[in-house]
N, C-alpha and C positions, 0 to 999 in steps of 0.2 A: 376841479371839477369833474374829471373823466371819475375819480373815484365816489365820487357824491353819485355818479348815474348810475357808478356801479352796484353800489350799495344799493339804492334807489328801486335798480334791474335784481337783484337776488331775494329783496325785502317783497316785490312783486311777486316773484315767481313763489316765493311762501304765502302770501298771503292770496292770490288768486285759483290757488290748486282745488279749490272746492265751486270758486266760483264759473269754473269753467264749463262744467258739465253744465250750468242753467243758465247763462247769458250765452246766447249767441249771436247777436250786436249790440255797440251803445256807440250810440251818436258821436263823434266826433267834436271834442271841443279844444280850443288853437289854445286858453290860457290854462294851460301847464294841467295838463289831463291827460290821462293816458290813453290811444286808440286802441279801441280792440275792433277784431275781426276775425270770422268764424266763417272756414273753409273743412269741405268735405271730400275725403279721397278714394276710392276704391284701390286697390292692387292686388295682382294675383299670385300665388303663389310659385316662386322661379324667376319670376318676371319681374322687370325694373317699374319704376315709379319715384315723379317729380314731386319734392313740396314744396311751393311756392312761398317765400318771402320777404313781401311786397315789391313795385313792379318797378324799383331804382334801387340800386346797396347803398346802405346802412353805410355809417362812420363804422358802428358797430353794431356785432349781435353775437346772441346764443340761442342756442339750440338747446331743445330740452323733450326728456320724453317719460309720459306718465302711463303707467300698465294700468289698462282695465281691473276694476275694483283694490286698487292702491291710489292713495294720495301723496306720494311722492312721485316729487316733481328729480330729475336727473338729468345732467347734463348731458348731450350729446357730443355738439363740437361750437367751440366759438371761436369768437376773431375780433380781437379790443385791440386791432388797427396792426398789430404786428406778426400777422398771418394769423392763419389756420390754424385751428386745433381739434382733432379728432380723440374725443374719449374710449376709455377702453371700453366701454358700455357699449358701443356700435361697431363691437364684434359681432353681438348677438341679436343686431339689428340688421341686419344685409352687409352688403360691399357700398360703404358710401364713401359716396364724393359732393364736393362745393363745386354748383356752374359755374364755369370764370366770368367776370364782371357779372357777380349776384350772389344773395344768398341763399339761393334757391339749392334743396337737400335732392341730388339724384341716389334712386337707392335699386343696389341690383342683388342681383338670386337674392329675390324677399323670403327673409321666412315667416311664419306661422307669427312669430314671436314680436313681429313688428307692429304687428294692430294694437292700436293705442291712437293716444292725444298726443301728439307733437306740438310742441309752441315752440314761435320761433320769437324773442325779444329783440328787436329794434332799435339804433340810436340814431337820431340824424340831428345835422346841425349843432354836432355839440361847442361847438366855440362860440356860436355866438347864440343861438335860443334853442334849446334840445327839445326834441321832439321824443316822446316814447311810443313804437306800435306793438301792439300783441295780435300774432297772429296764430290762431288754432288752426291745429290742421287735425283733422279726424283720422287716421290712415284702419280702414274697415279692409282685410286679407282676405283675401277668397280662396279657397282649394275647389280645385276642377273636382269635378264626380268622374269617378275610374269605371271602369271597363265591367257596365252591372254579368252578372249569370242572374238565368232565368231553372227557379226551381217550377216545378210542378208537383201539384200529392197524387196524383196518377197519368200518368201518360197512355195511358188506354182504361178510359174511363167505357161504362155500357153507356146505354143511350138512357139516356134522361136521367142519371145518375148527377151529383153536384161534386165541385173541385175549386179547386183555387190553385193561382200561378203566384208569384213570388218571384220578385224583380230586385236580388240581394245588391248593395251596394259594398266597397271596402272603405269609400272615404269621399265627399262632399261634402262644399256649405252651402246650406240650406237657405230657402225653401227650394225643393227640388221635386218638379215635376214629374209624374212617366205616359208616356204612351206605349200604348197597345198595339201592335200592329199581328194581322195575321196572314201568311202567304196562301194559300191556294194550291192543290194539284198543278190545276194547270200555269204556275206563276203570278196570279194577281194577288199583290199588294195591297188589303186594304186596315187601315184604322178602327179600330174599334170601340177603344174607350179612351178617356182621359184621366188622371187623378192625379192628387198629390200625394198618395198613398202607395208604398209597395208592393200593396197584395188589392187582387182582384179577384174575385167570388163569382163566377162559372153556373147557371143554377139549368138545369135539364137540358144536360147536353144531351146534342144531337148526332148526328150520321156529319153535317154544314159545318160542324167545327172541324172536323180532319184537317189536318193540314201542319205546316211549319208559324211556331210563333216565338216572337221578338219582344223584348222590351224596349224602348231607350229612355235614358232619365236622363235630363236636363238641367242648367241652373242657368245664375248670371254668367258663371263664368264660360262656360262648354256642356254640349251634348257626346254622351256616348251609347252606344246601341250593343245587345249582346250578341251572342251565337243563336243563332235560331235553336228550334228543338221541336220534334214530331210530335205533334196529339194525334192518334190513331182512336177512333170510337169503337166501338165496339157493339155493335146491331144485326138487329137481320135473322134471320130470314123473314123478307115480307112475304106479302103472299105472290106464287110465280105467274110468271106473265109465260106462255104458251102459246108458239109461232108453232103454226104447219104448212110444212111445203112440198107439193104442191098444195094448194087452200083452193075451195071453193065453197064460201057458206052459204049455208041451205038453213030453211028454218027449224032442225031440228040440230043444229051445230055444222060443223065440216063436213065434206063429200070429200072420194078420191077416187081415180081410177084405177079399176081393176087392172092388178099387172104391172104396175111403175110403181116405184121405190116412193114410201111417205116416212121424211122425215118430221120428227118429234122433238122440237127444240124448247129444253126447261129455264127459264133464269129468272134469279128470284135474288137481290139484294142483299146482299149480309157478307160480316167481317168477323172472322174468316167466312173464307168462298163456304159455302152450304155443297154440303154434299146430294146427293139426289137420285132417287126412286120413281121408275115407274111402274104403274099396275095397270092394267087392262082387266075390265070384269070384276073389278078389287085380287086378283091375282098377280103379284109379283112377276114385272118379266124382264124388268132390264136396270141397270145401277148405272148410271151414268145422267148428264144434263140431256146430250142427246140421241133418240131411241131414234133406229131405222131402220120402216118396215120394207123390205124387199121383196119386191112381187107380190102385193097388196089382193087382197084376195077377200069375195064379199062375208066370207067366215071373222074376218078381222074388225067389223063392223063394231061398234059396242064405246064403252066410256072406258077414256081414256087419263089417270091422274096422275100427275107427278105430286110427290112428296119432298120436300125440302130440309134437310136441318141442319142447326151450327150449333157443331157437338162441342163448342167451347159454351157457349151459352145455354148448352141441350133444351135448343126450343126449336119446334116445328110450325109450319105453313101445307097447306096444301092446297091446289084449284082442280079441277077436271073438266075435259073437253067430253063433247061426243063427233064421234067422225063415224062418219055413213060410203060406202065402197059402190062410186057409180061406175058406167062403164062410157068413156070420154074417149076423144084419139090417145096413142101411145103416147109415155112423155110428157113432157111437157112444155113450157114457153122458155126458148134459153134467149139471153138478154147479154150484150156485150159493148161495151163501148172502146174505140180506135181513132186516134189520128188525123186526121187526112186535112188538105191543101199547105202542106207545109209544116205542121205543129201546129199550126193558129187556130185550129175550128178543131172538133169533137163531133162525130158519126157516133148514133147511137142506133143499137141492132138490134131486132127482137121481132123472131120467128117459132113457132109453132108448127113443125111436120106430122102429118099421121091423120086420123079419124076418119068420120066423116058423119055428118057433112062437115067441109071444110070450117076449121072453127074460124075466128075473126079477133084479130090483134089492135089494140091500142096501148100508146102511153098516157098514164095519168095526168091530171092538175096543165100547166102551163105547153107542160110537151105535148099534150094534144092539139094544143094552138097551132103551136109549130110547126105541128103534122100534115094540119087542113090546110093550111098555108102553104104545103110544099104542094101536098096534093093538087095547089089552087094554080103550081105554075110548072106544073107538068114534073115535079123534082122527083118525087116519090116510087119507091118499092111498089107491086103488089099489095094493099092494101088488108089482105084475108090471109095472105098467107106470108107478110114480112113486110115488118112496117121501118124503115130506114128515116132518124133524125139527123139535119146537118145541125149543130150550133155555134153558132157564132162565138167570137168572144167577147161581144156585148149581150149575147144570151146569155151566159155562165154567171152567175149570179152570185154563187160561193165557193168555196173551196170542200172537199170531202162533202160531195152533193151526190144523194142518193135519185135513181132513176126509176122507176116500176111502168114493166108492163105488164095489159091484164088481157088476158086470150079468154073467150065464154066458146060454150059448144052445147050447144043446141040439146045434146044428149043431157050435157051437165046444170041448164038452165042458171050454173052459177058461172061468174068468172075465172078465173087462175093465173096469176101473176107469176113475173117474175121481177128480180132487181138487182143494178149493178150499180157500181159506187165509181166516182171522180174522183181523184185528192191531189193532190202538189205530191213530190218527193219530201219526206220530213226532214229531211238535211241539206247541207249544202253542199256543191260537186267541188271534188277531192281529184287533185291533180297531183301526181308522180310521174317520177322518171326511173328507169332499169338501164341498165346493158343486157345483152346476151353474152352468152360465158363466152362463146367464141370472141369474145370482144368486135363483130361486124356490125351491130348494127346500136343503138342507142332508139329504144321506147318512151314514148310519153303516152303514157295514159293518162283517160280522164272517165270517170262515172260518178252518177246521178241519180244509185237506188233510189228503190221504192217509188209509189207514185202508182196510179194507172188512168191512164195510158203510158207506157214508158216513155222515159223523156230523151229527145232529140237532143246529140253532143255529135260536134265537129270541135278542130283544133287550127288555127290561125299563128304562121307566126311569121320573123321579117323572110323577104326575101321572097316570098312565095310559099313558103313552106306550110303547108297545109291542106286542109280533106276538102275545103269549102259545101262542107253542109250538104254532107253525103249520108246516106242509111248506116247505121253502123261503122261509126268512121270516129270510135271514140280515142284509138289507138294513133298514133302518128309517128312511123318509119324514119328515122335519119341514116346513115349511115355513121359512121364512126368517127368521129375528127370533123363533122361535117359542121355540127351545132357554133349557133352562133351566139359568144357571153359575154353579160350583160342587157342585153334585149330581149323582152317578156315574152314567151309563150304562152297564147291566150288560149287557156277550152270553152266553148261558147255552147250556152245548155238552157233547150227551149220547152215546157211545156205549153198543152196546149189553154193550161187556170192559169196563165199569167200570162201580160201584154208584154209584158218587158222578158228580156233575156236572162241570165246569172251566166255571170263568168269567175271564172280561179284562173290564177295565173302562175308560169312558174318563169325564172330566172335564171341562167343557168351560170357558171363563171369558172373561171379557172383558178385551181387551187389557191393559197400562199400560205408557205411553213415559217414558221416562227421555229426559234432555239432561244434559249436561256443563257450561253454564252455564246459566241463563234470562235476565243481561242481560250482548251481547255491547258490547264500544266499538271502535270502531279511527278511525284516522286516514285523513279525507278522500283516495282516491287508491288505496288497497289493500284487496287481496284479504282476504275472511273467511267460514271455514265452518262453517256453524251442523250442528250435530250432535243427532239422535235417534232411540232404539235401542231395539228389544224390552225391557222386564225377561227377560223366559221366550221361551220358543218356544210358542205356541196354536197350537188345533187348532181351526177352520185358519184361517186368518188372510188379510187381501188385502195388496198393498202400502199401505206406505205413503206420503202426497200432504204436500204442502208446497203451502204459500200464501203470496206476498208481502204485501208492507207494505197493498196495496191489495188484498185480501184475492181474486189472482187466482192460479188455479190454475196454475203453474211448469212450467215443460218445460226441453230443455236448448234453449239458448240462446244467443246470440253474451260474454250480462249475468249468466245463471246456467248453471251448471253442476249437476247429478245424479249423486250417486253415490248407488245401493242393493243389498243384496241381499235375503234373506223377513226379513232382523234388524234392518236399521239402514238406513238413508237420511241423504248429508249433503248440505246446501245450500252452493254455496258461491257467493257475492255477489261479480261482477269489478268492480275498478275504481270501487270507492262513491264516493255523494256526498252530501252533507248534506242537501241538500234532496229529490232523490229517494229514497234509502236506509234512513233514519231508520223505524222504528215498528217492529209487532209484525209476527212472522216462526210463522203457524202449521203445526206439524207436525201429521197426525192418520190417523187408522186404525180398522176395524171388524175385527168377524167376525159369524158368525151368533147370538151372546150379547148384544154390542154395541159401540159403540165408545168410542175416545176421541181425544182432540186437547190439544197442548200447546202453548204459549206461548212466542216468547222474541223481547225485544229487542234491536235494533237500532238502538245508538249511533253515530252516525257524524260525529268531530266532526272542525272545520276544526283546521290547524298555523297553529302563531301567528303575529303578525303581524310580516314580518320591519324590522331597521331602515333609517333612512333613509339614504338616498342622496343624493349632491351633484357636481353640474356640474361640475370649478372648469378646465373647459377645452373652447372651443368655435370651431374657426378653423379657414380655409379653408386647404386645403394648397395650394394653387398662382392664381396670378393667371388662370387657367382658371376658375377658382370653379366646378370641378363634383366637388369631392371637398369634405368636414368630416370632420378629426379631431379627435373627442371623447373626452378623461376622466374620471374619475369616482372617487372614495372614497367606501366606506361608514363612516358610524358605527359605533364597536366592533367594527374592526375584530378584534380579540383573539377575540371570540365566534363562534359560527354562529349559523346562523338564518336562512338563504337558500341558495336552488339554484341562481339566475339573475338576471337583468332583462330589464326590456322598454326597447327602446329605441325612441323614438318621433320621428317631425316630423311638422312639417304647411307649408305652402305660405302664407305672408302677401301679400304682394305684389312685383310687378314693378318694379326697378330704376328709375328716373326717367332719362328722356332712352334706353330700349329699348324698342325692340318685340317685341311676343310672336312666337313663330314662324308664318308661314302653315300649316304642317303639322298646328297644334293640332287636332284633332275639335273636335266640337259639344258632345261630353261633359266634354272639360276642358275647355273653354269654361264652361261650367254649371257643373263641380265650384271653378273660378276664380272663377266669381262669385259664388255660394254661399258657405254659413258654412265654415271651417278644416277639412279634417278633418285626427286623428294617424293618422299610419301607423306601422304597428309593427313592430317586427326584434325574435326572442325570441335571447335569449343564456342556452345552458344552460350554459355552465362559471358556474362562481359564485365563480371566481378572476381571471376574464379583469377586468380595469379599465381594458381600452382599447380601439377600437375607429375605425374608419374608414367613411366612407355615401360609399357616388359615385353615380357618374350621374345627378349633381343638373341642373338649369338657371339655365346661367349667369345669367342673367336675374331670377332670380328669389329672392324674401330666405323666409327658413326660421327657422323655430321648432325647438330639439330639448328635451328632455327626458329620463329614463330614471324605471324603476319599480322594485322590490326585489320577487323573486318570490318564496317561500316555498314551494313544492309550487303548492298553489292558491290559494293564497292570496296576495294582488295588497298592494301597499302602498302608502306615498305615494309619489305622483312627485315628483320632487326640479320646481325652478323652470325655467319655460323662458326656453330660454336662444340668442340669435343669433350663428352665428358672426362672429369679428370678421376683417377684410379685410388680403387679405395683405402688409408691406412691402416697399415698393420705391421707388430712388431713378433707375431707370429711367422711370419715367409722366410726370413734365417735356418731357422730352428727345422721347419719343413727341408730345406730345402739339403743340407747335411744328411737330414735323416736318408733321404732318397737315394743322396750317393754315397751313403756306406751300404744303402741296400744290395744295391750295384754291383760295389767290389764283395760283397759276401759271395754271392752268388756264381757270378764270372768265376770265385775262387771254387767252386763246391762242383761246376758243370765240370771244369781240369780235371778234379781227381775222380770224376766216372766219366769220363776222355781217357782217362790213363789206362783205368779199373777195368773196360774194358779191352785195349788194347793190350797188357797184360795178361788177360785171360781169354784173349780172342778164340781158341780154343777149345773152352769150357762152353763158350759160348758162342759160335760161328755165327747163330743166325739174326743175333745183334749185333753182330759185327757187320753181314754182309745189310743188313738193313742199314747202317750206317755210312759203312763205305765205297761199297758195291760189292759185284761179285767175282772177279777176277779185274788184271792190269788194274791195278791201284794203282801204278804211278801215273795212267793215262790222266787225262782231262776231260773232261764232258763237250759237248758244244749246245751253245746258248743259244738257242732258235725266238726266243720269247722276248719281248721288252721289259716284260716285268718282271723278268732274273736279274734283269742289269739295273733298273735305273725306276724311279717314281716319278710321277708330275710335283712338281712343287705349286705352292698359290699365286707364285706373279706368272707361272706359267713357266719355268725353266724346268730343267732337270736335276736332279738331287740322289746322291750315289746313296745305294746299300751301302749298310758296313764301312765305309770312307768318311774319317773324322778329319776337324780341320785341324787337329796335331797330331807330328808322329808319333803311333807306337806302336806295341805288339801287331803283324798282322798274322793270319790263319787264315790256311783255304783248306774251305771244305770239301770233300767229294758232293756231287749233285748224282741224284736222280738222272738216268739218261731219260731225254726227250722223247714223250711216241713219235713223233716226227722225226727221228734221227736215225737216221738206217742204219744201222748194226749188224754182225753176226750172232748168231745163238747161238752161245755156250756150247761146247760138245755137250754130251749127258754121262752123266757120273754120278759119282756117292753125292749126297750135299751135304756132305760134312767137311768137304774137300776144305783144305784147308788154303788162305786169301792173304799174300802178300802184299802190305801196305806201309807204302813210303809217307811220314810226317815230317814236313817243314815249319819249323818256328822257327820266322824270325823277331829278335827283340833290339830294340835300339830304346838306347838308354839315355835319357836328356840331358 
């Protein structure tokens, strides 16, 4: 039965693949008729979607997929009663899982490839009366729109021209709707167009189109807005607007009072800004928008024309006025505004002194009615020369109000005006804190700049720390260390145009320090960095200070390096040493609220002991005995653990039968007499196993040893060894030749002495030189130790002329010492003979 149903299922898969797109619903017939149901599901790329297969779990089911534009039905997942089997095709359709206790399919990370027809064949009551259901699920995969970017054909169009804007998208499922927005200079954002196309045309561009533009693209999935793009319309100049101050309008135009200053201000709307040129009676008098005539006289009467030029468009516009000079009182009305009633109201002042008769003054518009009310209550000043109006908060209509006072004079027959403005500061109040250089006071400052009249500010703090709304109280002075942490200090700001006060707050906190590691371990000889930073920005904070393991303030030296900013400070300890640098290091900081510190433990470790080293060869290189060749080996050569060697040698003793050099200094002699000293030679290459020591003294005996080194850790020295003598077969022959030469020289010397003695009468000077002047048998006095003995190399005394074995001895006469007192020889002939006795003792062996 199951096989038949499966065959029927796959038969229906092949038969109904073309009917699924046209049949939306088939009425259920329980007489062995297959039941068909159609549903539509929408999904979003990268999201999850669930495809239902009936309300209950069937006995068997098969999910298949048909790609749009094809007729092939391919299995995705099935369960024939022995568990769920997911096919390889499912990998291309997203992460597919079967929801427990149902045949519904969950697809996560939905791809575009999953767009198509999913068919679920469900089999119920297989053992009794089988029923077959076909669930067609049409899955539509939608792609969200990406962030659009706006393009303009011209970002600086000329007024009256035509341009287009395009909203470009990289991706998104249609249909896509486009909304176009305009943001004016004042920040007001309006929507001026809706369309289903990405291009919009703007005809007859005008100056009102200037501003920021953005487009919003949306589909059924999402909506994205582009970055704004600035459009600046090039226009102008318009017909100039000329303002004359002070002014009085007559039938002929404007009038002015003699000897006063008249200002002519020309303004014409233009982008870019216009350049202005003033003409008086067709003659150029000034270049610029503001033309001022000081001490105007009647000869200045005439026509004044302002020419505005747009150099970018090369366009011009012009306007002329007529100015007549009269003789009113000196000067012009003066207008001002000031706060009153603790900055809850405004007082407008208008005055005009001088002139005859006295001019009259009055405020225009609604201000005239207010002035009349104050006059009725007796609160107004002299209305003829000084007009003052009190404006309460309920009388103030709007921000940036312009108030105008009109003065009239009988000589002018026209009124003269002055104006003043009152407006709220554009920004918000600002608070900040700082300390004096001597750390004696903490200053809390509050400012609300701008506006007319100037705003009133004052501080309120915890515990009555404040200045209670006094004038010029924008700075609160606290003694250093008395500020309270965690409690806000509030600055209040009041302006007559605002019913409510504005505030800004400062909350002071004691600083908190953080570090990456509280215990830092390094090997000896390396550099290490200790970190210290503030957890947040504190107001105000002094700089971070480091103290070393001795508790001393650390500065930049060859040992320490400091890197710091306002928020962190790092300390680098160079060339660390175990005993000198290990210990507790401390970084600290403080502010007006309190201080803090943090301790960091630095542990400097020694490198491991290196393996032992053995000298395997210590020998002289030749007969000169001034160079020694050494060779050594390291235990456990296959392991590392050493970085070099220390090769040492010391002087032990002088070779027997050899004398030291006469050039030895006293220091060298003392050094040889004292205890032996090891001289070191550092070998940095750990791979070296052979070394030659030169410039040695041949007559001395040396000992050598070698010590391994691992960075700064010195290992155990090897056993000391003396160099071996070089082997040579020529040494006996050399010794024999030297002995024969000595015998020959002794024999020739003896013959020479016999010859001189026998012929002493023929050669008296030579005889006297060798044996003295007279008393040949007398002996000389010995006064100097060098005439008798010499020092041996071991500190003993060696007899000169004394032999180790008995032999012939000859006593030779010596010259008299200059320190010996003798009687001078009597005068006589230099050739007087001298008697000499020679004693020769010969001992046979």
